[in-house]
VEXMI-123395 format. One record per residue (C-alpha): x, y, z; residue in one letter; residue number from 1. Coordinates in pm, 1 decimal, m for minus. Example, Ala and Ser with C-alpha at 12.3 -4.5 7.8 and 13.67 -1.06 7.14 Angstrom:
BEGIN
+----------+----------+----------+------+-----+
:       px :       py :       pz : type : seq :
+----------+----------+----------+------+-----+
:   1230.0 :   m450.0 :    780.0 :    A :   1 :
:   1367.0 :   m106.0 :    714.0 :    S :   2 :
+----------+----------+----------+------+-----+
END
This chain:
BEGIN
+----------+----------+----------+------+-----+
:       px :       py :       pz : type : seq :
+----------+----------+----------+------+-----+
:    390.2 :   5763.3 :    m12.0 :    M :   1 :
:    439.1 :   5469.1 :    213.6 :    F :   2 :
:    418.2 :   5106.4 :    113.8 :    T :   3 :
:    322.8 :   4823.3 :    337.0 :    T :   4 :
:    435.0 :   4465.6 :    312.9 :    S :   5 :
:    162.4 :   4210.9 :    348.2 :    K :   6 :
:    231.9 :   3889.1 :    533.1 :    Y :   7 :
:      3.8 :   3591.6 :    517.2 :    Y :   8 :
:    m35.4 :   3328.5 :    782.1 :    R :   9 :
:     18.5 :   3021.2 :    572.4 :    A :  10 :
:    m80.4 :   2674.1 :    674.9 :    K :  11 :
:    170.7 :   2405.7 :    584.8 :    V :  12 :
:    196.3 :   2046.6 :    685.7 :    T :  13 :
:    475.4 :   1829.1 :    811.1 :    D :  14 :
:    533.3 :   1471.3 :    695.8 :    G :  15 :
:    243.9 :   1340.3 :    904.3 :    S :  16 :
:      0.5 :   1609.3 :    787.6 :    C :  17 :
:     m6.2 :   1777.1 :   1129.5 :    S :  18 :
:    m86.6 :   2148.3 :   1091.7 :    P :  19 :
:    214.4 :   2380.0 :   1115.3 :    V :  20 :
:    183.9 :   2757.8 :   1090.7 :    Y :  21 :
:    448.6 :   3007.3 :    984.2 :    S :  22 :
:    467.7 :   3371.9 :    884.4 :    Q :  23 :
:    544.9 :   3398.6 :    513.7 :    A :  24 :
:    492.6 :   3648.7 :    238.4 :    R :  25 :
:    367.1 :   3383.4 :      5.5 :    H :  26 :
:    165.2 :   3079.6 :     95.6 :    A :  27 :
:    363.7 :   2757.4 :    112.3 :    M :  28 :
:    201.2 :   2418.7 :     77.2 :    L :  29 :
:    333.7 :   2109.7 :    251.7 :    G :  30 :
:    305.6 :   1751.5 :    137.9 :    T :  31 :
:    122.5 :   1486.7 :    335.2 :    C :  32 :
:    278.0 :   1146.9 :    399.1 :    F :  33 :
:     80.6 :    862.5 :    242.1 :    T :  34 :
:    194.7 :    517.0 :    342.3 :    C :  35 :
:    250.9 :    295.6 :     40.7 :    G :  36 :
:    318.2 :    594.2 :   m184.8 :    T :  37 :
:    549.9 :    819.5 :     12.4 :    S :  38 :
:    909.4 :    729.9 :     92.3 :    T :  39 :
:   1119.2 :    797.6 :    401.1 :    V :  40 :
:   1485.0 :    898.8 :    409.9 :    G :  41 :
:   1764.8 :    841.8 :    660.9 :    D :  42 :
:   2060.9 :   1057.9 :    764.1 :    Y :  43 :
:   2285.4 :    900.9 :    498.4 :    D :  44 :
:   2042.6 :    993.6 :    220.7 :    G :  45 :
:   1902.4 :    647.1 :    160.8 :    N :  46 :
:   1536.3 :    639.5 :     60.9 :    S :  47 :
:   1294.5 :    362.1 :    158.0 :    Y :  48 :
:    961.4 :    263.9 :     10.9 :    N :  49 :
:    676.4 :    206.2 :    252.7 :    T :  50 :
:    382.7 :    m31.8 :    282.8 :    V :  51 :
:     58.9 :    m29.1 :    481.0 :    Q :  52 :
:    m15.9 :   m363.1 :    648.6 :    I :  53 :
:   m328.5 :   m352.1 :    861.1 :    G :  54 :
:   m302.2 :    m42.7 :   1080.0 :    S :  55 :
:     79.2 :    m39.0 :   1065.0 :    Q :  56 :
:    302.5 :    145.2 :    820.0 :    C :  57 :
:    631.4 :    m40.1 :    759.4 :    W :  58 :
:    943.7 :     27.3 :    560.4 :    M :  59 :
:    938.6 :   m201.8 :    257.0 :    R :  60 :
:   1318.6 :   m235.6 :    254.3 :    E :  61 :
:   1584.1 :   m322.6 :    510.9 :    N :  62 :
:   1764.2 :    m34.9 :    678.3 :    L :  63 :
:   2103.1 :     74.2 :    536.3 :    K :  64 :
:   2207.4 :    370.2 :    749.8 :    T :  65 :
:   2541.7 :    405.1 :    926.3 :    T :  66 :
:   2428.2 :    703.3 :   1136.4 :    H :  67 :
:   2153.9 :    783.1 :   1383.6 :    Y :  68 :
:   1907.4 :   1056.0 :   1294.7 :    S :  69 :
:   2113.5 :   1318.9 :   1481.7 :    D :  70 :
:   2422.5 :   1236.2 :   1274.2 :    G :  71 :
:   2602.5 :   1027.5 :   1535.9 :    T :  72 :
:   2796.0 :    749.4 :   1366.2 :    A :  73 :
:   2769.5 :    381.4 :   1447.3 :    M :  74 :
:   3080.5 :    165.6 :   1438.1 :    V :  75 :
:   3189.8 :     m2.5 :   1115.4 :    D :  76 :
:   3219.3 :   m370.5 :   1206.7 :    G :  77 :
:   3426.1 :   m476.1 :    905.5 :    T :  78 :
:   3730.8 :   m551.2 :   1122.0 :    S :  79 :
:   3544.9 :   m640.8 :   1440.6 :    A :  80 :
:   3617.0 :  m1014.2 :   1427.5 :    G :  81 :
:   3485.1 :  m1228.8 :   1711.5 :    D :  82 :
:   3264.5 :  m1015.4 :   1940.6 :    I :  83 :
:   3117.4 :  m1299.1 :   2145.8 :    T :  84 :
:   2986.8 :  m1159.6 :   2472.7 :    G :  85 :
:   3005.6 :   m796.4 :   2358.8 :    N :  86 :
:   2649.3 :   m672.2 :   2393.6 :    Y :  87 :
:   2722.6 :   m300.3 :   2398.7 :    T :  88 :
:   2912.8 :   m224.6 :   2074.5 :    A :  89 :
:   2706.9 :    m35.7 :   1816.4 :    K :  90 :
:   2827.5 :   m220.9 :   1507.9 :    Y :  91 :
:   2689.9 :   m231.2 :   1156.2 :    Y :  92 :
:   2802.7 :   m484.9 :    897.3 :    F :  93 :
:   2785.5 :   m553.6 :    525.9 :    D :  94 :
:   2711.4 :   m920.3 :    461.0 :    Y :  95 :
:   3044.6 :  m1094.5 :    400.1 :    N :  96 :
:   3205.0 :   m748.8 :    440.1 :    N :  97 :
:   3089.2 :   m671.8 :     85.3 :    T :  98 :
:   2916.6 :   m332.1 :     47.1 :    P :  99 :
:   2744.5 :   m447.4 :   m272.0 :    L : 100 :
:   2534.7 :   m685.7 :    m60.2 :    N : 101 :
:   2402.0 :   m386.9 :    133.9 :    T : 102 :
:   2262.9 :   m235.2 :   m185.4 :    V : 103 :
:   2025.2 :   m530.2 :   m215.4 :    T : 104 :
:   1980.2 :   m658.5 :    138.9 :    Y : 105 :
:   2054.1 :   m366.1 :    369.9 :    G : 106 :
:   2294.9 :   m354.8 :    663.4 :    K : 107 :
:   2318.6 :   m597.9 :    953.4 :    L : 108 :
:   2326.4 :   m450.5 :   1304.8 :    Y : 109 :
:   2402.2 :   m558.7 :   1657.8 :    T : 110 :
:   2116.9 :   m511.1 :   1903.9 :    W : 111 :
:   2305.6 :   m231.5 :   2082.0 :    A : 112 :
:   2334.5 :    m41.9 :   1753.6 :    A : 113 :
:   1963.8 :    m87.6 :   1690.5 :    V : 114 :
:   1858.3 :     35.9 :   2034.0 :    M : 115 :
:   2111.3 :    322.6 :   2072.2 :    N : 116 :
:   2091.9 :    311.5 :   2450.7 :    G : 117 :
:   1713.5 :    275.8 :   2482.0 :    A : 118 :
:   1568.8 :     29.2 :   2728.0 :    A : 119 :
:   1391.9 :   m285.9 :   2611.3 :    S : 120 :
:   1026.4 :   m232.0 :   2527.6 :    S : 121 :
:    738.6 :   m461.3 :   2442.4 :    N : 122 :
:    487.5 :   m178.6 :   2421.4 :    A : 123 :
:    283.1 :   m124.0 :   2107.2 :    N : 124 :
:    417.3 :    105.8 :   1972.0 :    P : 125 :
:    757.9 :     42.2 :   2124.6 :    S : 126 :
:    855.7 :    406.2 :   2169.3 :    G : 127 :
:   1215.4 :    320.3 :   2071.4 :    V : 128 :
:   1345.9 :    533.5 :   1785.6 :    Q : 129 :
:   1689.3 :    374.7 :   1808.1 :    G : 130 :
:   1846.8 :    338.7 :   1464.5 :    V : 131 :
:   1531.6 :    450.7 :   1280.3 :    C : 132 :
:   1473.0 :    789.9 :   1117.4 :    P : 133 :
:   1277.3 :   1056.4 :   1303.5 :    T : 134 :
:    907.8 :    968.7 :   1307.9 :    G : 135 :
:    982.4 :    597.3 :   1290.7 :    W : 136 :
:   1071.4 :    336.0 :   1550.7 :    H : 137 :
:   1209.6 :    m12.6 :   1609.3 :    V : 138 :
:    915.9 :   m257.0 :   1631.7 :    P : 139 :
:    863.8 :   m440.7 :   1959.2 :    S : 140 :
:    787.6 :   m811.6 :   1966.0 :    D : 141 :
:    425.6 :   m709.3 :   2025.5 :    A : 142 :
:    430.4 :   m513.9 :   1700.4 :    E : 143 :
:    577.2 :   m807.7 :   1508.6 :    W : 144 :
:    298.8 :  m1017.5 :   1662.1 :    T : 145 :
:     41.8 :   m764.3 :   1540.8 :    Q : 146 :
:    188.7 :   m785.5 :   1190.3 :    L : 147 :
:    176.3 :  m1164.2 :   1198.6 :    S : 148 :
:   m181.9 :  m1169.5 :   1323.6 :    N : 149 :
:   m294.4 :   m929.3 :   1051.4 :    S : 150 :
:   m156.2 :  m1176.6 :    795.9 :    L : 151 :
:   m323.6 :  m1483.4 :    943.5 :    G : 152 :
:    m71.9 :  m1589.0 :   1209.3 :    G : 153 :
:    286.3 :  m1715.2 :   1225.4 :    D : 154 :
:    216.1 :  m2032.9 :   1029.0 :    S : 155 :
:    136.8 :  m1845.2 :    706.2 :    V : 156 :
:    260.6 :  m1488.1 :    755.2 :    A : 157 :
:    611.2 :  m1561.5 :    626.2 :    G : 158 :
:    489.0 :  m1664.3 :    282.6 :    G : 159 :
:    287.8 :  m1343.9 :    258.1 :    K : 160 :
:    596.5 :  m1138.3 :    347.8 :    M : 161 :
:    856.8 :  m1294.3 :    116.0 :    K : 162 :
:    949.9 :  m1166.1 :   m228.1 :    E : 163 :
:    809.4 :  m1393.9 :   m496.6 :    V : 164 :
:   1040.7 :  m1617.5 :   m699.9 :    G : 165 :
:   1398.7 :  m1735.3 :   m670.2 :    T : 166 :
:   1595.1 :  m1434.9 :   m794.1 :    T : 167 :
:   1714.2 :  m1375.5 :   m437.9 :    H : 168 :
:   1555.0 :  m1658.2 :   m239.9 :    W : 169 :
:   1685.2 :  m2008.2 :   m290.4 :    N : 170 :
:   1443.4 :  m2268.0 :   m423.1 :    S : 171 :
:   1174.2 :  m2362.5 :   m335.6 :    P : 172 :
:   1086.9 :  m2032.9 :   m158.1 :    N : 173 :
:    783.9 :  m2209.1 :    m15.4 :    T : 174 :
:    445.4 :  m2037.1 :    m44.0 :    D : 175 :
:    598.6 :  m1697.0 :   m119.4 :    A : 176 :
:    337.8 :  m1463.9 :   m268.5 :    D : 177 :
:    428.2 :  m1127.9 :   m107.8 :    N : 178 :
:     59.4 :  m1050.0 :    m78.9 :    S : 179 :
:    141.3 :   m817.1 :    213.1 :    S : 180 :
:    385.9 :   m608.2 :     10.5 :    G : 181 :
:    651.4 :   m647.2 :    282.5 :    F : 182 :
:    893.0 :   m782.6 :     17.6 :    T : 183 :
:   1137.0 :   m961.1 :    247.2 :    C : 184 :
:   1471.1 :  m1059.4 :     91.6 :    L : 185 :
:   1703.9 :  m1328.7 :    233.7 :    P : 186 :
:   1983.8 :  m1110.7 :    371.0 :    G : 187 :
:   2128.6 :  m1370.1 :    609.9 :    G : 188 :
:   2309.0 :  m1268.5 :    929.0 :    N : 189 :
:   2644.4 :  m1224.4 :   1097.8 :    R : 190 :
:   2727.4 :  m1458.1 :   1385.0 :    S : 191 :
:   2893.7 :  m1319.7 :   1697.6 :    Q : 192 :
:   3210.7 :  m1508.1 :   1599.9 :    D : 193 :
:   3235.6 :  m1311.9 :   1275.8 :    G : 194 :
:   3091.5 :  m1574.9 :   1041.4 :    T : 195 :
:   2834.6 :  m1468.9 :    782.2 :    F : 196 :
:   2575.6 :  m1720.6 :    676.7 :    Y : 197 :
:   2228.6 :  m1791.2 :    535.6 :    S : 198 :
:   2213.1 :  m1531.9 :    257.3 :    I : 199 :
:   1961.2 :  m1670.8 :      8.0 :    G : 200 :
:   1803.0 :  m1889.8 :    275.7 :    N : 201 :
:   1697.5 :  m1666.7 :    566.1 :    Y : 202 :
:   1643.2 :  m1312.8 :    683.6 :    D : 203 :
:   1649.1 :  m1220.3 :   1051.0 :    Y : 204 :
:   1501.5 :   m906.2 :   1207.0 :    F : 205 :
:   1558.6 :   m746.8 :   1546.8 :    W : 206 :
:   1282.6 :   m628.8 :   1776.3 :    S : 207 :
:   1306.8 :   m371.2 :   2055.6 :    A : 208 :
:   1225.2 :   m641.0 :   2313.7 :    T : 209 :
:   1486.8 :   m839.1 :   2505.0 :    D : 210 :
:   1451.4 :  m1131.3 :   2742.4 :    C : 211 :
:   1778.5 :  m1095.2 :   2935.7 :    N : 212 :
:   2121.4 :   m932.6 :   2915.1 :    A : 213 :
:   2237.0 :  m1156.9 :   2630.3 :    A : 214 :
:   1929.0 :  m1227.2 :   2419.8 :    W : 215 :
:   1658.0 :  m1027.8 :   2243.8 :    A : 216 :
:   1346.6 :  m1125.0 :   2054.4 :    W : 217 :
:   1374.7 :  m1145.9 :   1679.4 :    G : 218 :
:   1190.8 :  m1278.2 :   1375.6 :    C : 219 :
:   1305.1 :  m1485.9 :   1081.2 :    Y : 220 :
:   1177.5 :  m1601.2 :    743.4 :    L : 221 :
:   1324.2 :  m1888.0 :    544.4 :    N : 222 :
:   1331.0 :  m2033.2 :    195.0 :    Y : 223 :
:   1155.8 :  m2363.8 :    266.2 :    N : 224 :
:    868.0 :  m2254.4 :    488.5 :    S : 225 :
:    575.0 :  m2013.5 :    500.6 :    A : 226 :
:    631.3 :  m1959.0 :    873.0 :    I : 227 :
:    724.1 :  m1627.4 :   1033.2 :    L : 228 :
:    946.5 :  m1754.6 :   1312.4 :    G : 229 :
:    971.7 :  m1557.8 :   1636.2 :    R : 230 :
:   1223.6 :  m1644.1 :   1904.5 :    S : 231 :
:   1434.0 :  m1497.6 :   2181.9 :    C : 232 :
:   1709.0 :  m1749.4 :   2249.7 :    A : 233 :
:   1710.1 :  m1968.4 :   1938.8 :    A : 234 :
:   1841.3 :  m1736.9 :   1666.7 :    I : 235 :
:   2137.0 :  m1553.8 :   1818.8 :    G : 236 :
:   2262.2 :  m1328.7 :   2096.2 :    T : 237 :
:   2260.5 :   m950.2 :   2094.4 :    K : 238 :
:   2610.0 :   m967.2 :   1940.1 :    A : 239 :
:   2470.5 :  m1113.2 :   1616.0 :    F : 240 :
:   2409.4 :   m891.0 :   1315.8 :    G : 241 :
:   2046.6 :   m889.7 :   1198.5 :    F : 242 :
:   1837.6 :   m678.8 :    962.3 :    S : 243 :
:   1608.6 :   m395.0 :   1071.4 :    V : 244 :
:   1269.7 :   m278.0 :    947.7 :    R : 245 :
:   1125.4 :     37.7 :   1101.8 :    C : 246 :
:    758.6 :    117.2 :   1171.5 :    V : 247 :
:    601.6 :    461.1 :   1147.7 :    R : 248 :
:    511.5 :    628.0 :   1477.5 :    D : 249 :
+----------+----------+----------+------+-----+
END
């Protein structure tokens, strides 16, 4: 007597619910990604909550990874010192060189680290994976503008993006209601000369869009305003360390 093994063509799904087919003896079910409920992980094993804002899906926490999605390491900037004029080093930093700050506020990155060799982009979506996990990308200035517009414009968007209260933000944390769910915390930044400042008062975010060899567009939120500030040359050169939020492809 002969026996035959039966194989079933099972439909599974990847993280974006795209159909994937494989030969398997038993059916296997995948799990769909649902923005606002599902989380996303990075190479280092950090997990990030997500939030749907308009048609965009954002990470709800600042990035903490020290590796790119293929496992390539960035450079620990703890001993970097003054890097004025260095726009190519792929540094990450802990605020005040204190890893405990990263637990709450995430890492700070130079623009070169964020982009990982990709060219500047102001497309929507940017098409720049850079420092983000697979399936996610660094938002262009156009994408930050879209976020702002979906929240009523730059003059009020900041208040809708900031965590409520003064546990992390310094008083008065003007007009903070976090109605967007973005939950921005005031992680400060690292100056190109090695100085850390503004924790409790500001958070600064990179975009994938530059304006010349030394400067790139970024956004900032602060403790005494509801504004989402956007600037290229007013907040720091590419050698500064800023926070990163990724957007789903």
